[in-house]
C-alpha positions as a Markdown table, in Angstrom:
| # | Residue | x | y | z |
|---|---|---|---|---|
| 1 | Met | -34.6 | 4.5 | -19.6 |
| 2 | Arg | -32.2 | 1.7 | -19.5 |
| 3 | Tyr | -32.5 | -1.9 | -17.9 |
| 4 | Gln | -31.0 | -2.0 | -14.4 |
| 5 | Thr | -30.6 | -5.8 | -14.4 |
| 6 | His | -28.3 | -7.5 | -17.0 |
| 7 | His | -28.3 | -11.0 | -15.6 |
| 8 | Ile | -30.7 | -12.9 | -13.4 |
| 9 | Asn | -29.8 | -15.8 | -11.1 |
| 10 | Ser | -31.7 | -19.0 | -11.3 |
| 11 | Asp | -32.4 | -18.9 | -7.6 |
| 12 | Leu | -34.1 | -15.6 | -7.8 |
| 13 | Leu | -36.1 | -16.7 | -10.9 |
| 14 | Gln | -37.8 | -19.5 | -9.1 |
| 15 | Trp | -39.5 | -17.1 | -6.6 |
| 16 | Met | -41.0 | -14.9 | -9.2 |
| 17 | Pro | -44.7 | -14.9 | -10.1 |
| 18 | Val | -45.6 | -17.1 | -13.0 |
| 19 | Val | -47.4 | -15.4 | -15.9 |
| 20 | Ala | -49.3 | -16.9 | -18.8 |
| 21 | Phe | -51.1 | -15.9 | -22.0 |
| 22 | Asp | -54.7 | -15.1 | -21.1 |
| 23 | Gly | -56.0 | -14.4 | -24.7 |
| 24 | Glu | -57.9 | -16.5 | -27.1 |
| 25 | Val | -56.1 | -19.6 | -28.2 |
| 26 | Ile | -57.2 | -21.2 | -31.5 |
| 27 | Val | -55.7 | -24.5 | -32.6 |
| 28 | Val | -55.4 | -24.8 | -36.4 |
| 29 | Asp | -55.6 | -28.5 | -37.1 |
| 30 | Arg | -57.8 | -28.5 | -40.3 |
| 31 | Val | -56.6 | -26.9 | -43.7 |
| 32 | Glu | -59.9 | -25.0 | -44.0 |
| 33 | Gln | -58.9 | -23.1 | -41.0 |
| 34 | Val | -55.7 | -21.7 | -42.5 |
| 35 | Pro | -56.9 | -18.8 | -44.7 |
| 36 | Glu | -58.9 | -17.1 | -41.9 |
| 37 | Ala | -56.0 | -17.5 | -39.4 |
| 38 | Val | -53.4 | -16.0 | -41.9 |
| 39 | Ala | -55.8 | -13.3 | -42.8 |
| 40 | Tyr | -56.0 | -12.2 | -39.1 |
| 41 | Leu | -52.3 | -12.3 | -38.6 |
| 42 | Ser | -51.5 | -10.5 | -41.9 |
| 43 | Ala | -53.5 | -7.5 | -40.5 |
| 44 | Gln | -51.3 | -7.2 | -37.4 |
| 45 | Pro | -48.2 | -4.9 | -37.6 |
| 46 | Val | -46.1 | -7.2 | -35.3 |
| 47 | Val | -46.6 | -10.9 | -33.9 |
| 48 | Gly | -44.7 | -13.1 | -31.8 |
| 49 | Val | -43.6 | -16.5 | -33.1 |
| 50 | Asp | -42.3 | -19.7 | -31.7 |
| 51 | Thr | -42.2 | -23.5 | -32.8 |
| 52 | Glu | -42.3 | -26.8 | -31.1 |
| 53 | Ser | -40.9 | -30.2 | -32.1 |
| 54 | Arg | -41.3 | -33.6 | -30.6 |
| 55 | Pro | -38.4 | -33.9 | -28.1 |
| 56 | Ser | -35.6 | -36.4 | -28.9 |
| 57 | Phe | -33.7 | -38.2 | -26.3 |
| 58 | Thr | -31.4 | -40.1 | -28.7 |
| 59 | Arg | -28.3 | -38.4 | -30.1 |
| 60 | Gly | -28.5 | -37.9 | -33.8 |
| 61 | Ile | -32.3 | -38.1 | -34.0 |
| 62 | His | -34.3 | -35.1 | -34.7 |
| 63 | Tyr | -38.0 | -34.6 | -35.4 |
| 64 | Pro | -39.6 | -32.1 | -37.8 |
| 65 | Thr | -41.3 | -29.0 | -36.5 |
| 66 | Ala | -44.8 | -30.1 | -35.2 |
| 67 | Leu | -46.3 | -26.8 | -34.3 |
| 68 | Val | -45.8 | -23.1 | -35.0 |
| 69 | Gln | -47.5 | -20.6 | -32.8 |
| 70 | Ile | -48.2 | -17.1 | -33.8 |
| 71 | Ala | -49.5 | -14.5 | -31.3 |
| 72 | Ser | -50.9 | -10.9 | -31.2 |
| 73 | His | -51.7 | -9.4 | -27.8 |
| 74 | Glu | -55.3 | -10.8 | -28.0 |
| 75 | Arg | -55.1 | -14.0 | -29.9 |
| 76 | Cys | -52.6 | -16.8 | -30.7 |
| 77 | Tyr | -53.0 | -19.4 | -33.4 |
| 78 | Leu | -51.4 | -22.9 | -33.0 |
| 79 | Phe | -50.7 | -24.4 | -36.5 |
| 80 | Arg | -50.5 | -28.1 | -36.1 |
| 81 | Leu | -48.1 | -28.8 | -39.0 |
| 82 | Thr | -48.4 | -32.6 | -38.3 |
| 83 | His | -52.1 | -32.2 | -39.3 |
| 84 | Val | -52.1 | -29.4 | -42.0 |
| 85 | Gly | -48.5 | -29.5 | -43.3 |
| 86 | Met | -46.9 | -26.2 | -44.1 |
| 87 | Pro | -49.6 | -24.5 | -46.2 |
| 88 | Gln | -48.6 | -22.0 | -48.9 |
| 89 | Glu | -50.6 | -19.2 | -47.3 |
| 90 | Leu | -48.5 | -19.8 | -44.1 |
| 91 | Ala | -45.3 | -19.8 | -46.2 |
| 92 | Asp | -46.4 | -16.6 | -47.8 |
| 93 | Phe | -47.0 | -15.0 | -44.4 |
| 94 | Phe | -43.5 | -15.6 | -43.3 |
| 95 | Ala | -42.2 | -14.1 | -46.7 |
| 96 | Asn | -44.5 | -10.9 | -46.1 |
| 97 | Pro | -42.4 | -7.9 | -45.4 |
| 98 | Ala | -45.4 | -6.0 | -44.1 |
| 99 | Val | -45.7 | -7.9 | -41.0 |
| 100 | Cys | -42.8 | -8.0 | -38.4 |
| 101 | Lys | -42.3 | -11.5 | -37.1 |
| 102 | Val | -40.5 | -11.7 | -33.8 |
| 103 | Gly | -38.9 | -14.8 | -32.4 |
| 104 | Leu | -36.0 | -16.1 | -30.2 |
| 105 | Ala | -33.3 | -18.2 | -31.9 |
| 106 | Phe | -35.4 | -17.4 | -34.8 |
| 107 | Arg | -33.0 | -18.8 | -37.5 |
| 108 | Asp | -33.6 | -22.4 | -36.2 |
| 109 | Asp | -37.3 | -21.9 | -36.2 |
| 110 | Ile | -37.4 | -20.5 | -39.7 |
| 111 | Asn | -35.0 | -23.2 | -41.1 |
| 112 | Gly | -37.5 | -26.0 | -39.6 |
| 113 | Leu | -40.4 | -24.4 | -41.3 |
| 114 | Arg | -38.5 | -24.0 | -44.6 |
| 115 | Arg | -37.7 | -27.8 | -44.4 |
| 116 | Arg | -41.6 | -28.4 | -44.7 |
| 117 | Arg | -42.1 | -25.8 | -47.5 |
| 118 | Asn | -39.3 | -23.4 | -48.8 |
| 119 | Phe | -39.9 | -19.6 | -48.8 |
| 120 | Thr | -37.8 | -16.6 | -48.4 |
| 121 | Pro | -38.4 | -15.1 | -45.0 |
| 122 | Ala | -38.9 | -11.3 | -44.6 |
| 123 | Asn | -39.1 | -8.9 | -41.7 |
| 124 | Cys | -38.1 | -11.6 | -39.2 |
| 125 | Val | -36.6 | -10.3 | -36.0 |
| 126 | Asp | -34.5 | -12.3 | -33.4 |
| 127 | Ile | -34.6 | -10.8 | -30.0 |
| 128 | Gln | -31.5 | -12.8 | -29.0 |
| 129 | His | -29.6 | -10.5 | -31.4 |
| 130 | Met | -31.3 | -7.4 | -29.9 |
| 131 | Val | -31.0 | -7.9 | -26.2 |
| 132 | Pro | -27.2 | -7.3 | -25.8 |
| 133 | Gln | -27.6 | -3.9 | -27.3 |
| 134 | Tyr | -29.9 | -3.1 | -24.4 |
| 135 | Gly | -27.5 | -4.6 | -21.7 |
| 136 | Ile | -29.3 | -7.8 | -21.2 |
| 137 | Leu | -26.7 | -10.7 | -21.2 |
| 138 | Asp | -29.1 | -13.6 | -20.7 |
| 139 | Leu | -30.3 | -15.2 | -23.9 |
| 140 | Gly | -33.0 | -17.6 | -22.8 |
| 141 | Leu | -36.7 | -16.7 | -23.0 |
| 142 | Gln | -37.5 | -17.3 | -19.4 |
| 143 | Lys | -34.7 | -15.0 | -18.2 |
| 144 | Ile | -35.1 | -12.3 | -20.7 |
| 145 | Tyr | -38.7 | -12.1 | -19.7 |
| 146 | Ala | -38.0 | -11.9 | -16.0 |
| 147 | Ile | -35.4 | -9.1 | -16.6 |
| 148 | Cys | -38.0 | -7.1 | -18.5 |
| 149 | Phe | -41.1 | -7.7 | -16.5 |
| 150 | Gly | -40.0 | -9.1 | -13.1 |
| 151 | Lys | -42.1 | -12.2 | -13.8 |
| 152 | Lys | -41.5 | -15.8 | -15.2 |
| 153 | Ile | -43.0 | -17.9 | -17.8 |
| 154 | Ser | -43.3 | -21.6 | -17.1 |
| 155 | Lys | -41.3 | -24.1 | -19.1 |
| 156 | Ser | -43.0 | -27.2 | -17.7 |
| 157 | Gln | -44.5 | -28.3 | -21.0 |
| 158 | Gln | -41.3 | -27.9 | -23.1 |
| 159 | Leu | -40.3 | -31.7 | -23.3 |
| 160 | Thr | -43.9 | -33.0 | -23.9 |
| 161 | Asn | -44.8 | -34.8 | -27.1 |
| 162 | Trp | -46.0 | -32.1 | -29.6 |
| 163 | Glu | -47.1 | -34.9 | -32.2 |
| 164 | Asn | -49.8 | -36.1 | -29.9 |
| 165 | Thr | -53.2 | -36.5 | -31.6 |
| 166 | His | -54.7 | -33.8 | -29.4 |
| 167 | Leu | -52.9 | -30.9 | -27.6 |
| 168 | Thr | -53.4 | -30.8 | -23.8 |
| 169 | Pro | -54.8 | -27.4 | -22.4 |
| 170 | Glu | -51.5 | -27.1 | -20.7 |
| 171 | Gln | -49.5 | -27.6 | -24.0 |
| 172 | Ala | -51.8 | -25.0 | -25.7 |
| 173 | Arg | -51.3 | -22.5 | -22.9 |
| 174 | Tyr | -47.6 | -23.1 | -22.8 |
| 175 | Ala | -47.1 | -22.7 | -26.6 |
| 176 | Ser | -49.1 | -19.6 | -26.8 |
| 177 | Thr | -47.4 | -18.0 | -23.8 |
| 178 | Asp | -43.9 | -18.4 | -25.5 |
| 179 | Ala | -45.0 | -16.7 | -28.7 |
| 180 | Trp | -46.7 | -14.0 | -26.8 |
| 181 | Ala | -43.8 | -13.4 | -24.7 |
| 182 | Thr | -41.6 | -12.7 | -27.6 |
| 183 | Leu | -43.8 | -10.1 | -28.7 |
| 184 | Leu | -43.9 | -8.3 | -25.5 |
| 185 | Ile | -40.2 | -8.4 | -24.9 |
| 186 | Tyr | -39.6 | -6.9 | -28.4 |
| 187 | Glu | -42.0 | -4.0 | -27.6 |
| 188 | Asp | -40.4 | -3.5 | -24.2 |
| 189 | Leu | -36.8 | -3.4 | -25.7 |
| 190 | Leu | -37.9 | -0.7 | -28.3 |
| 191 | Ala | -39.2 | 1.5 | -25.3 |
| 192 | His | -35.8 | 1.4 | -23.6 |
| 193 | Glu | -32.5 | 3.0 | -24.4 |
| 194 | Gln | -29.8 | 1.2 | -26.2 |
| 195 | Leu | -26.2 | 1.1 | -24.8 |
| 196 | Ala | -23.2 | 2.4 | -26.8 |
| 197 | Pro | -21.1 | -0.3 | -28.5 |
| 198 | Asp | -18.3 | 0.3 | -26.0 |
| 199 | Glu | -20.6 | 0.0 | -23.0 |
| 200 | Val | -21.9 | -3.4 | -24.4 |
| 201 | Ile | -18.3 | -4.5 | -24.8 |
| 202 | Ala | -17.5 | -3.5 | -21.2 |
| 203 | Leu | -20.6 | -5.1 | -19.8 |
| 204 | Lys | -19.9 | -8.4 | -21.5 |
| 205 | Arg | -16.2 | -8.2 | -20.1 |
| 206 | Glu | -17.6 | -7.7 | -16.6 |
| 207 | Glu | -19.9 | -10.7 | -16.9 |
| 208 | Lys | -17.1 | -12.8 | -18.1 |
| 209 | Glu | -15.0 | -11.8 | -15.2 |
| 210 | Arg | -17.9 | -12.5 | -12.8 |
| 211 | Gln | -18.3 | -16.0 | -14.3 |
| 212 | Ile | -14.6 | -16.6 | -14.0 |
| 213 | Glu | -14.5 | -15.6 | -10.4 |
| 214 | His | -17.5 | -17.7 | -9.6 |
| 215 | Gln | -15.8 | -20.7 | -11.2 |
| 216 | Gln | -12.6 | -20.0 | -9.3 |
| 217 | Gln | -14.4 | -19.9 | -6.0 |
| 218 | Ile | -16.1 | -23.3 | -6.7 |
| 219 | Gln | -12.6 | -24.7 | -7.6 |
| 220 | Asp | -11.1 | -23.2 | -4.5 |
| 221 | Gln | -13.6 | -24.7 | -2.3 |
| 222 | Arg | -13.0 | -28.2 | -3.8 |
| 223 | Leu | -9.3 | -27.9 | -3.3 |
| 224 | Arg | -9.7 | -26.8 | 0.2 |
| 225 | Glu | -12.0 | -29.8 | 0.9 |
| 226 | Gln | -9.2 | -32.0 | -0.1 |
| 227 | Gly | -6.7 | -30.1 | 2.0 |
| 228 | Ile | -4.9 | -28.4 | -0.8 |
| 229 | Glu | -4.3 | -24.6 | -0.9 |
| 230 | Pro | -5.7 | -23.0 | -4.0 |
| 231 | Pro | -3.2 | -21.2 | -6.3 |
| 232 | Pro | -3.5 | -17.5 | -6.8 |
| 233 | His | -6.3 | -16.2 | -9.2 |
| 234 | Leu | -5.4 | -15.1 | -12.6 |
| 235 | Thr | -7.0 | -12.0 | -14.0 |
| 236 | Leu | -9.0 | -12.1 | -17.1 |
| 237 | Glu | -6.1 | -10.3 | -19.0 |
| 238 | Glu | -3.7 | -13.0 | -17.8 |
| 239 | Arg | -6.0 | -15.8 | -18.9 |
| 240 | Glu | -6.6 | -14.1 | -22.3 |
| 241 | Glu | -2.8 | -13.7 | -22.6 |
| 242 | Arg | -2.2 | -17.5 | -21.8 |
| 243 | Gln | -4.8 | -18.5 | -24.3 |
| 244 | Ala | -3.4 | -16.4 | -27.0 |
| 245 | Ala | 0.1 | -17.9 | -26.3 |
| 246 | Lys | -1.3 | -21.3 | -26.6 |
| 247 | Arg | -2.9 | -20.5 | -29.9 |
| 248 | Arg | 0.3 | -18.9 | -31.3 |
| 249 | Glu | 2.3 | -22.1 | -30.2 |
| 250 | Ala | -0.4 | -24.3 | -31.9 |
| 251 | Arg | 0.0 | -22.3 | -35.2 |
| 252 | Arg | 3.7 | -22.5 | -34.9 |
| 253 | Arg | 3.6 | -26.3 | -34.5 |
| 254 | Lys | 1.2 | -26.6 | -37.4 |
| 255 | Arg | 3.5 | -24.7 | -39.8 |
| 256 | His | 6.4 | -26.8 | -38.5 |
| 257 | Arg | 4.6 | -30.1 | -39.3 |
| 258 | Lys | 3.7 | -28.7 | -42.7 |
| 259 | Thr | 7.3 | -27.9 | -43.5 |
| 260 | Ala | 8.5 | -31.3 | -42.3 |
| 261 | Asn | 5.8 | -33.1 | -44.3 |
| 262 | Lys | 7.0 | -31.3 | -47.5 |
| 263 | Lys | 10.6 | -32.1 | -46.8 |
| 264 | Asn | 9.8 | -35.8 | -46.3 |
| 265 | Ser | 7.7 | -35.7 | -49.6 |
| 266 | Ser | 10.5 | -34.3 | -51.5 |
| 267 | Ser | 13.0 | -36.8 | -50.2 |
| 268 | Arg | 10.6 | -39.8 | -51.0 |
| 269 | Asn | 10.0 | -38.5 | -54.4 |
| 270 | Pro | 13.4 | -37.1 | -55.8 |
| 271 | Val | 13.3 | -35.2 | -59.1 |
| 272 | Ile | 14.9 | -37.3 | -61.8 |
| 273 | Pro | 17.0 | -35.0 | -64.3 |
């Protein structure tokens, strides 16, 4: 069985029913809670993972990972790293090859955790790297989930302060839902048929052509509003050829500048016999 939808429109997404994790949510904000939580998670074959950080609205300012949420189907642990740090037990869990850890844009999450305590990650799967093989071209968690299940997960708490003294019930539900959703998506992908590599390439090309056509329609509309007749549309092949020609010309000019600089350098510093 293959996915029939490869891309989902935001207008359609807003009308989908909202789904949330309805299992047990356990906030780990004391060090003595860590061993029991890690023991439970280590007994699972696959878990979903996500992290949260305090949002920054200033360029160049980033905050450390404040929360890591790890979910099974029935239970989600919210490790408040601002309270417990990055315990060795938790670092060992991410280095444990016996448990498959699934995330989205997982490299960024893992790097954020490693900045708190270094470890060598093992058996960590990024569903962003998987979905193109199944014909899904969207890479955001909300849209991937919608393509897989025809429902959406709320992102309303994404930009809240994850370093607050206490998490709100809405934050806890949001965080657990994101981790749980990655687990469900991973399992759903494995239940579907992968596309052949040439099919994936063709699908990506079709999507690129669709996006270009959409952009051209918008530009055409703006020109017509100004009383200007839009120029003929270029095909994707013509666009790619123009871009390749520009790259070739840029390389030619770079080589020319290098040659000219060498000649100028030689003339300023003549060799004395």
